[in-house]
N, C-alpha and C positions, 0 to 999 in steps of 0.2 A: 504493500500500500504506500509505503514511503516513497518508492521510486515513481509511482503514479502521481502522487502529489507534487513531486519535484518536476515531473514533465508538464503538469498543467499550470504551474505557477506563472510562467511567462504569459500564458494565454489569459489567465485571470488578471494579470497586470495590464494586459492589452485592453480588457473590458474596463478596468478601473480608470485608465488614462484615456478618458473620452471627453474632450473639452466641451462639446455641445451639451451633453446632459449635465455636466458640472455647471456650465453657464446657466442653463435652465433652472437648476436647483437654486443657484445663487439669486437669480432674478425673482424667483418665488419667495425666497427668504427676505428680499428687499421690498416685497409687495405688501399691500394692506392686510392680506389674508395669509401672512407668512406661515404661521403655525399649522394651519389646516392644509394649505397647498403643499408646503414643504414635506409634511408627514405623508400626505397622499402620494406625492411623487416618489419618495423613498420607498414606500410599500410597493408601488407599481414597479419600480426599478428592481427591487429584490425578487418579486414574484416572477418578473420576466426572465431574469437570469436563471432562476431555478427551473422554470418551465423549459427554456431553450436547451440547457445542458442536459436535463433529464430526458427530454425527447430524443436527443441525439445519442445519449448513452443507451437508451432502450433499443433504438434502431441499430446501433453498432453491435450490441450484444447478441443480436439474432443473425448477424452476418457471419459467414464461415471464415473467420479470421485465421484459424489454424492454431497450432501450439504456440504459446507465448514465447518460448525459447527457440523456436524454429523460424524459418522464413514466413513472412505474412504479406504476400503480394497484394491482397485486396486492401489491407490496411495501408500499405505503401502507396498504392495508386490513389486512394482517397486522400491521403495526406499530401501527395504531390499536387493533386488538383486543387485542394484547399490552399496550399502554399502559393501556387501560381495566381489564384484569385486574389489573395492578400497582396501580392506584388502589384497586380493590376490596380487594386484600390489605392496602393501607395503612390503609384504613378499618377493616378487621377487626382489625388490630393495635392501632390507636388505641382502639377500643371495648373491646378485651380487656386494656388496661393495668390494673395493680393500682391500687386506690383508695388514698388516703393512709392509711398505717398498716397496709396489707394486705401480707402476704408474697407475693412474686411466685411464680406457679405454674410450675414447670419439669417437663419430661417425666419420667414415673415411671421410665423405663429408666435415668435418671441415678443412681438409688439403687443400681443393681447394677454401677456402673462398677468397683468394687474387685475384682469377680470375673470381669471380662471377659477374654477371651483374645485372642491376636494375630489369628486368623481372624475372630472376631466384631468386633474393632476395625476390621479392614479392611473388612468388610461394612458396618458402621455408617457409616464414613467415606464409602463409596461411595453409600449410600442418602441420606445427608444432603446430598451434593453433586449427585447425578444425579437423584434422585427427589423431592427437596424441591420443592414447588410454586413457591416464590419463585425458586429457582435454575433450575428448568426454564424459567420465563418469561424470565429474564435470558439463559440459554443460547440460547433460541429467538430472542430479539431479536438477540443477537450472531451467531447462525447465519444469520439472514436478511440481516444487514448484510454478512457475509463472503461468503455464497453469491451475493448479488446483485452483488457487485463483480467477479465473474468473474476472479479472480486465477489465476495459474499455481499448480501444485502446491506448489512451494517456498515461494512467498509466502503461500499459504493456511496451510501448516504453521507458518510463522513467526508469523503473526497468531494462530493458535490457541495456540501456545506462549506468546506474550506474554500473552494472555488468561488462560491457565492459571496462569502464574507470578504474576500480580497477584491472581487469584482465590484462589490457595492461600496467599498470603503470610502472612495472619494466623494460619494454622495452622502453616505452615512455620517461621516465626520462633520461636515459643515452643518447638516440638518440638526444633529444632536447637539453640536456646539452652540448653534443659534438658540435652541430651546433652553439651554442652560444659561447662556450669557449673551443675549441678543444685542444689547447696547454696545458691548465691547467689540463685537464681530462685524458690525455694519461697515466700517471703514475698510478693514482688511478684505472682506468679501467683495466689496465693490472694486478694489484695486486688482484682486485676483481675476474678477470677471473681465476687466479690461485687458489684462495681459493674455488671458486664454483666448479671448476673441481675436486678438491681433495675431497670435502665434498658432491658432488652431490647425491650419493646413500643414504647416511645417512639422508640428508635433505629431500629427496623425500620419504623415508621410514617412517620417523616420521610424515611428513605432511599427507601422504595418510592414515596412521593409525588413526590419530586424526580425519580427515574428514570422513573416512569410519565409525568409531564408531558413529560420530555425525549423519550421514545419516541413519544408522541403527536405532539409537534412534528415529529419526523423523518418520521412517517407522513404528516402534512399536507403536508410539503415534498416528498413523493414523487409527489404528484398533479400 
């Protein structure tokens, strides 16, 4: 189980380092309904991660992956395909980065954050974690790794819990921190939001490049 956790850690960090959801969470925490929407977004984010990685783990567990200590060509092909897709996403992010002096383009729905309600925040958190293409690829990579390891039910649940905790940490920390010390965090959160908005494309391009290469390497090693 320890080796499986080690394999999924970079993937969980890839989910955690997602500037757009972090910016969305910060905007909600700076809105009039901060506590309700921030909590709803966090719950949706966590549920989405759990659902995505669990689905791919279950799908992977029924595929004929072969002996864990032997060659696993099916697992290798899946990981190679996922790695290539991550590299393509990295290229797309890099090419879409703002030019010098240009304001970064953020999703239009962020302009309506101040009017968002708890159910909408919950749904938005779920969509950004479970349906986002980048997170889907990372969850699929993690699911393939966990499913192919043929762990027992308790170990699988623990690995998924670790993946979820790490993946949700960057949204969990500001939301919980705001609930504890709202006044002290307004300034730092606003500064962090501005920096993430400016560097979003570069952060995601580098992150996806590194993880994509790592997943391709694991795929090659499965043959």
